[in-house]
N, CA, C and O atoms as CSV, one atom per row, in Angstrom:
chain,resi,resn,atom,element,x,y,z
A,1,MET,N,N,-41.609,6.065,-180.492
A,1,MET,CA,C,-40.568,6.190,-179.493
A,1,MET,C,C,-40.458,4.865,-178.735
A,1,MET,O,O,-41.417,4.422,-178.102
A,2,ALA,N,N,-39.324,4.260,-178.804
A,2,ALA,CA,C,-39.102,2.965,-178.181
A,2,ALA,C,C,-39.224,3.058,-176.666
A,2,ALA,O,O,-38.692,3.976,-176.042
A,3,GLY,N,N,-39.932,2.095,-176.088
A,3,GLY,CA,C,-40.038,2.018,-174.644
A,3,GLY,C,C,-41.069,2.931,-174.011
A,3,GLY,O,O,-41.244,2.909,-172.793
A,4,ILE,N,N,-41.756,3.734,-174.811
A,4,ILE,CA,C,-42.774,4.636,-174.283
A,4,ILE,C,C,-44.128,4.162,-174.801
A,4,ILE,O,O,-44.294,3.974,-176.006
A,5,PRO,N,N,-45.104,3.964,-173.900
A,5,PRO,CA,C,-46.425,3.528,-174.359
A,5,PRO,C,C,-47.022,4.527,-175.348
A,5,PRO,O,O,-46.707,5.717,-175.318
A,6,LEU,N,N,-47.884,4.024,-176.219
A,6,LEU,CA,C,-48.499,4.895,-177.216
A,6,LEU,C,C,-49.526,5.836,-176.612
A,6,LEU,O,O,-49.749,6.923,-177.145
A,7,SER,N,N,-50.151,5.447,-175.518
A,7,SER,CA,C,-51.087,6.351,-174.862
A,7,SER,C,C,-50.681,6.509,-173.400
A,7,SER,O,O,-50.263,5.552,-172.750
A,8,LEU,N,N,-50.811,7.715,-172.906
A,8,LEU,CA,C,-50.389,8.055,-171.556
A,8,LEU,C,C,-51.503,8.797,-170.847
A,8,LEU,O,O,-52.229,9.571,-171.471
A,9,ASP,N,N,-51.645,8.570,-169.550
A,9,ASP,CA,C,-52.532,9.432,-168.782
A,9,ASP,C,C,-51.682,10.564,-168.202
A,9,ASP,O,O,-50.461,10.566,-168.361
A,10,ALA,N,N,-52.312,11.512,-167.539
A,10,ALA,CA,C,-51.596,12.686,-167.035
A,10,ALA,C,C,-50.480,12.293,-166.066
A,10,ALA,O,O,-49.407,12.897,-166.083
A,11,ASP,N,N,-50.720,11.293,-165.228
A,11,ASP,CA,C,-49.674,10.868,-164.287
A,11,ASP,C,C,-48.476,10.271,-165.014
A,11,ASP,O,O,-47.336,10.442,-164.582
A,12,MET,N,N,-48.727,9.577,-166.107
A,12,MET,CA,C,-47.632,9.011,-166.888
A,12,MET,C,C,-46.837,10.121,-167.577
A,12,MET,O,O,-45.616,10.023,-167.702
A,13,VAL,N,N,-47.520,11.170,-168.022
A,13,VAL,CA,C,-46.824,12.309,-168.625
A,13,VAL,C,C,-45.962,12.982,-167.564
A,13,VAL,O,O,-44.818,13.346,-167.835
A,14,ARG,N,N,-46.501,13.149,-166.361
A,14,ARG,CA,C,-45.719,13.727,-165.261
A,14,ARG,C,C,-44.459,12.904,-165.010
A,14,ARG,O,O,-43.362,13.454,-164.906
A,15,SER,N,N,-44.618,11.598,-164.914
A,15,SER,CA,C,-43.486,10.714,-164.669
A,15,SER,C,C,-42.466,10.798,-165.804
A,15,SER,O,O,-41.259,10.829,-165.562
A,16,HIS,N,N,-42.951,10.834,-167.023
A,16,HIS,CA,C,-42.082,10.936,-168.200
A,16,HIS,C,C,-41.255,12.225,-168.150
A,16,HIS,O,O,-40.051,12.204,-168.407
A,17,ILE,N,N,-41.902,13.338,-167.822
A,17,ILE,CA,C,-41.191,14.621,-167.761
A,17,ILE,C,C,-40.189,14.626,-166.609
A,17,ILE,O,O,-39.064,15.099,-166.768
A,18,ARG,N,N,-40.588,14.106,-165.459
A,18,ARG,CA,C,-39.641,14.031,-164.332
A,18,ARG,C,C,-38.406,13.211,-164.709
A,18,ARG,O,O,-37.278,13.588,-164.391
A,19,THR,N,N,-38.632,12.095,-165.384
A,19,THR,CA,C,-37.526,11.238,-165.815
A,19,THR,C,C,-36.615,11.986,-166.790
A,19,THR,O,O,-35.391,11.890,-166.696
A,20,LYS,N,N,-37.209,12.729,-167.722
A,20,LYS,CA,C,-36.408,13.504,-168.673
A,20,LYS,C,C,-35.587,14.572,-167.969
A,20,LYS,O,O,-34.412,14.759,-168.282
A,21,ILE,N,N,-36.199,15.276,-167.017
A,21,ILE,CA,C,-35.492,16.322,-166.278
A,21,ILE,C,C,-34.285,15.729,-165.556
A,21,ILE,O,O,-33.192,16.296,-165.587
A,22,GLU,N,N,-34.493,14.578,-164.903
A,22,GLU,CA,C,-33.395,13.920,-164.193
A,22,GLU,C,C,-32.320,13.450,-165.163
A,22,GLU,O,O,-31.132,13.644,-164.905
A,23,ALA,N,N,-32.715,12.836,-166.275
A,23,ALA,CA,C,-31.754,12.320,-167.254
A,23,ALA,C,C,-30.918,13.443,-167.861
A,23,ALA,O,O,-29.731,13.271,-168.135
A,24,LEU,N,N,-31.548,14.582,-168.064
A,24,LEU,CA,C,-30.843,15.731,-168.631
A,24,LEU,C,C,-30.058,16.511,-167.573
A,24,LEU,O,O,-29.304,17.430,-167.893
A,25,ARG,N,N,-30.251,16.126,-166.308
A,25,ARG,CA,C,-29.597,16.796,-165.177
A,25,ARG,C,C,-29.894,18.300,-165.183
A,25,ARG,O,O,-29.011,19.142,-165.013
A,26,MET,N,N,-31.179,18.589,-165.385
A,26,MET,CA,C,-31.625,19.985,-165.444
A,26,MET,C,C,-32.485,20.300,-164.237
A,26,MET,O,O,-33.049,19.405,-163.607
A,27,THR,N,N,-32.577,21.559,-163.928
A,27,THR,CA,C,-33.552,22.006,-162.940
A,27,THR,C,C,-34.903,22.128,-163.648
A,27,THR,O,O,-34.972,22.165,-164.877
A,28,GLN,N,N,-35.966,22.189,-162.859
A,28,GLN,CA,C,-37.285,22.410,-163.456
A,28,GLN,C,C,-37.305,23.730,-164.211
A,28,GLN,O,O,-37.903,23.837,-165.281
A,29,LYS,N,N,-36.648,24.730,-163.646
A,29,LYS,CA,C,-36.621,26.042,-164.292
A,29,LYS,C,C,-35.947,25.958,-165.661
A,29,LYS,O,O,-36.476,26.472,-166.647
A,30,ALA,N,N,-34.794,25.319,-165.724
A,30,ALA,CA,C,-34.068,25.200,-166.993
A,30,ALA,C,C,-34.868,24.387,-168.012
A,30,ALA,O,O,-34.903,24.728,-169.194
A,31,TYR,N,N,-35.506,23.316,-167.551
A,31,TYR,CA,C,-36.303,22.488,-168.453
A,31,TYR,C,C,-37.488,23.276,-169.000
A,31,TYR,O,O,-37.769,23.240,-170.198
A,32,ALA,N,N,-38.180,23.991,-168.109
A,32,ALA,CA,C,-39.330,24.793,-168.537
A,32,ALA,C,C,-38.903,25.845,-169.556
A,32,ALA,O,O,-39.580,26.046,-170.564
A,33,GLU,N,N,-37.794,26.508,-169.299
A,33,GLU,CA,C,-37.295,27.520,-170.237
A,33,GLU,C,C,-36.954,26.892,-171.585
A,33,GLU,O,O,-37.263,27.458,-172.633
A,34,MET,N,N,-36.315,25.718,-171.557
A,34,MET,CA,C,-35.972,25.029,-172.791
A,34,MET,C,C,-37.230,24.684,-173.595
A,34,MET,O,O,-37.229,24.734,-174.825
A,35,CYS,N,N,-38.301,24.335,-172.876
A,35,CYS,CA,C,-39.551,23.936,-173.531
A,35,CYS,C,C,-40.438,25.116,-173.902
A,35,CYS,O,O,-41.389,24.956,-174.667
A,36,GLY,N,N,-40.139,26.300,-173.370
A,36,GLY,CA,C,-40.895,27.487,-173.746
A,36,GLY,C,C,-42.089,27.820,-172.877
A,36,GLY,O,O,-43.016,28.494,-173.325
A,37,TYR,N,N,-42.078,27.356,-171.644
A,37,TYR,CA,C,-43.137,27.740,-170.715
A,37,TYR,C,C,-42.530,28.065,-169.358
A,37,TYR,O,O,-41.330,27.884,-169.153
A,38,SER,N,N,-43.350,28.542,-168.432
A,38,SER,CA,C,-42.822,29.018,-167.155
A,38,SER,C,C,-42.546,27.879,-166.179
A,38,SER,O,O,-43.149,26.808,-166.251
A,39,GLU,N,N,-41.630,28.140,-165.279
A,39,GLU,CA,C,-41.326,27.190,-164.215
A,39,GLU,C,C,-42.557,26.926,-163.353
A,39,GLU,O,O,-42.793,25.793,-162.934
A,40,GLN,N,N,-43.339,27.972,-163.091
A,40,GLN,CA,C,-44.540,27.812,-162.270
A,40,GLN,C,C,-45.557,26.895,-162.945
A,40,GLN,O,O,-46.182,26.063,-162.287
A,41,TYR,N,N,-45.717,27.048,-164.249
A,41,TYR,CA,C,-46.633,26.195,-165.004
A,41,TYR,C,C,-46.185,24.739,-164.908
A,41,TYR,O,O,-47.003,23.851,-164.665
A,42,LEU,N,N,-44.894,24.493,-165.098
A,42,LEU,CA,C,-44.361,23.133,-164.983
A,42,LEU,C,C,-44.549,22.599,-163.570
A,42,LEU,O,O,-44.971,21.457,-163.387
A,43,SER,N,N,-44.238,23.412,-162.580
A,43,SER,CA,C,-44.389,22.992,-161.188
A,43,SER,C,C,-45.839,22.647,-160.866
A,43,SER,O,O,-46.113,21.624,-160.239
A,44,ASP,N,N,-46.760,23.497,-161.294
A,44,ASP,CA,C,-48.191,23.223,-161.073
A,44,ASP,C,C,-48.590,21.900,-161.718
A,44,ASP,O,O,-49.317,21.109,-161.117
A,45,PHE,N,N,-48.121,21.660,-162.934
A,45,PHE,CA,C,-48.442,20.411,-163.625
A,45,PHE,C,C,-47.846,19.215,-162.889
A,45,PHE,O,O,-48.547,18.238,-162.624
A,46,LEU,N,N,-46.562,19.287,-162.559
A,46,LEU,CA,C,-45.906,18.161,-161.896
A,46,LEU,C,C,-46.498,17.865,-160.525
A,46,LEU,O,O,-46.446,16.725,-160.062
A,47,ASN,N,N,-47.056,18.871,-159.876
A,47,ASN,CA,C,-47.674,18.679,-158.560
A,47,ASN,C,C,-49.161,18.356,-158.637
A,47,ASN,O,O,-49.853,18.343,-157.620
A,48,GLY,N,N,-49.648,18.096,-159.847
A,48,GLY,CA,C,-51.031,17.656,-160.018
A,48,GLY,C,C,-52.069,18.759,-159.919
A,48,GLY,O,O,-53.262,18.477,-159.812
A,49,MET,N,N,-51.631,20.017,-159.951
A,49,MET,CA,C,-52.569,21.131,-159.837
A,49,MET,C,C,-53.143,21.544,-161.197
A,49,MET,O,O,-54.114,22.299,-161.258
A,50,ARG,N,N,-52.551,21.057,-162.274
A,50,ARG,CA,C,-53.005,21.352,-163.639
A,50,ARG,C,C,-52.944,20.080,-164.472
A,50,ARG,O,O,-52.137,19.184,-164.225
A,51,ALA,N,N,-53.811,20.033,-165.452
A,51,ALA,CA,C,-53.716,18.988,-166.473
A,51,ALA,C,C,-52.658,19.439,-167.478
A,51,ALA,O,O,-52.324,20.623,-167.524
A,52,PRO,N,N,-52.131,18.529,-168.275
A,52,PRO,CA,C,-51.163,18.959,-169.281
A,52,PRO,C,C,-51.862,19.778,-170.362
A,52,PRO,O,O,-52.719,19.263,-171.080
A,53,GLY,N,N,-51.502,21.030,-170.473
A,53,GLY,CA,C,-52.093,21.916,-171.465
A,53,GLY,C,C,-51.346,21.865,-172.784
A,53,GLY,O,O,-50.390,21.108,-172.946
A,54,LYS,N,N,-51.794,22.677,-173.717
A,54,LYS,CA,C,-51.248,22.677,-175.074
A,54,LYS,C,C,-49.736,22.887,-175.112
A,54,LYS,O,O,-49.043,22.216,-175.876
A,55,VAL,N,N,-49.218,23.803,-174.306
A,55,VAL,CA,C,-47.772,24.067,-174.381
A,55,VAL,C,C,-46.950,22.874,-173.909
A,55,VAL,O,O,-45.911,22.566,-174.493
A,56,ILE,N,N,-47.408,22.201,-172.856
A,56,ILE,CA,C,-46.703,21.004,-172.395
A,56,ILE,C,C,-46.844,19.893,-173.420
A,56,ILE,O,O,-45.863,19.234,-173.764
A,57,LEU,N,N,-48.056,19.682,-173.907
A,57,LEU,CA,C,-48.270,18.627,-174.897
A,57,LEU,C,C,-47.437,18.873,-176.155
A,57,LEU,O,O,-46.828,17.946,-176.689
A,58,ASP,N,N,-47.411,20.111,-176.623
A,58,ASP,CA,C,-46.611,20.441,-177.814
A,58,ASP,C,C,-45.127,20.178,-177.570
A,58,ASP,O,O,-44.448,19.600,-178.419
A,59,ALA,N,N,-44.629,20.600,-176.417
A,59,ALA,CA,C,-43.210,20.433,-176.108
A,59,ALA,C,C,-42.824,18.950,-176.012
A,59,ALA,O,O,-41.687,18.582,-176.310
A,60,GLU,N,N,-43.766,18.112,-175.598
A,60,GLU,CA,C,-43.495,16.675,-175.448
A,60,GLU,C,C,-43.936,15.881,-176.673
A,60,GLU,O,O,-43.863,14.652,-176.679
A,61,ASP,N,N,-44.391,16.579,-177.707
A,61,ASP,CA,C,-44.851,15.959,-178.955
A,61,ASP,C,C,-46.026,15.011,-178.707
A,61,ASP,O,O,-46.086,13.908,-179.249
A,62,LEU,N,N,-46.955,15.477,-177.872
A,62,LEU,CA,C,-48.158,14.715,-177.538
A,62,LEU,C,C,-49.397,15.460,-178.002
A,62,LEU,O,O,-49.351,16.667,-178.240
A,63,ILE,N,N,-50.501,14.744,-178.130
A,63,ILE,CA,C,-51.799,15.356,-178.392
A,63,ILE,C,C,-52.783,14.845,-177.346
A,63,ILE,O,O,-52.618,13.748,-176.812
A,64,ALA,N,N,-53.801,15.641,-177.057
A,64,ALA,CA,C,-54.862,15.223,-176.146
A,64,ALA,C,C,-55.932,14.513,-176.967
A,64,ALA,O,O,-56.318,14.981,-178.037
A,65,VAL,N,N,-56.404,13.385,-176.460
A,65,VAL,CA,C,-57.455,12.621,-177.117
A,65,VAL,C,C,-58.553,12.391,-176.094
A,65,VAL,O,O,-58.301,11.870,-175.007
A,66,THR,N,N,-59.746,12.771,-176.438
A,66,THR,CA,C,-60.889,12.569,-175.549
A,66,THR,C,C,-61.682,11.372,-176.053
A,66,THR,O,O,-61.909,11.225,-177.254
A,67,TYR,N,N,-62.095,10.530,-175.136
A,67,TYR,CA,C,-62.931,9.408,-175.524
A,67,TYR,C,C,-63.998,9.202,-174.465
A,67,TYR,O,O,-63.926,9.772,-173.377
A,68,TYR,N,N,-64.985,8.385,-174.790
A,68,TYR,CA,C,-66.128,8.166,-173.916
A,68,TYR,C,C,-66.310,6.670,-173.719
A,68,TYR,O,O,-66.055,5.872,-174.621
A,69,GLU,N,N,-66.756,6.303,-172.519
A,69,GLU,CA,C,-67.017,4.899,-172.195
A,69,GLU,C,C,-68.426,4.754,-171.652
A,69,GLU,O,O,-69.004,5.704,-171.124
A,70,TYR,N,N,-68.966,3.564,-171.787
A,70,TYR,CA,C,-70.275,3.280,-171.198
A,70,TYR,C,C,-70.111,3.176,-169.690
A,70,TYR,O,O,-69.074,2.741,-169.191
A,71,LYS,N,N,-71.152,3.582,-168.975
A,71,LYS,CA,C,-71.161,3.441,-167.518
A,71,LYS,C,C,-71.172,1.961,-167.177
A,71,LYS,O,O,-71.798,1.160,-167.871
A,72,PRO,N,N,-70.465,1.597,-166.091
A,72,PRO,CA,C,-70.520,0.179,-165.680
A,72,PRO,C,C,-71.923,-0.162,-165.190
A,72,PRO,O,O,-72.633,0.690,-164.654
A,73,ASP,N,N,-72.303,-1.400,-165.379
A,73,ASP,CA,C,-73.653,-1.836,-164.937
A,73,ASP,C,C,-73.841,-1.717,-163.462
A,73,ASP,O,O,-74.911,-2.042,-162.948
């Protein structure tokens, strides 16, 4: 996808979804219904109360990737 980074953190996914909702001129409710999940679930995610779960990731064509880093010295 042109212009979209290959890896996103949860805040970037939130921003991406907000931008899509605005571009489509949809309400959160209409967007959530189009994507197949509840308005409350979307609202909780956009307000930082939830991480992006499987239904959001699937709707946005994303996957969750877990990785590990060494502790800083």
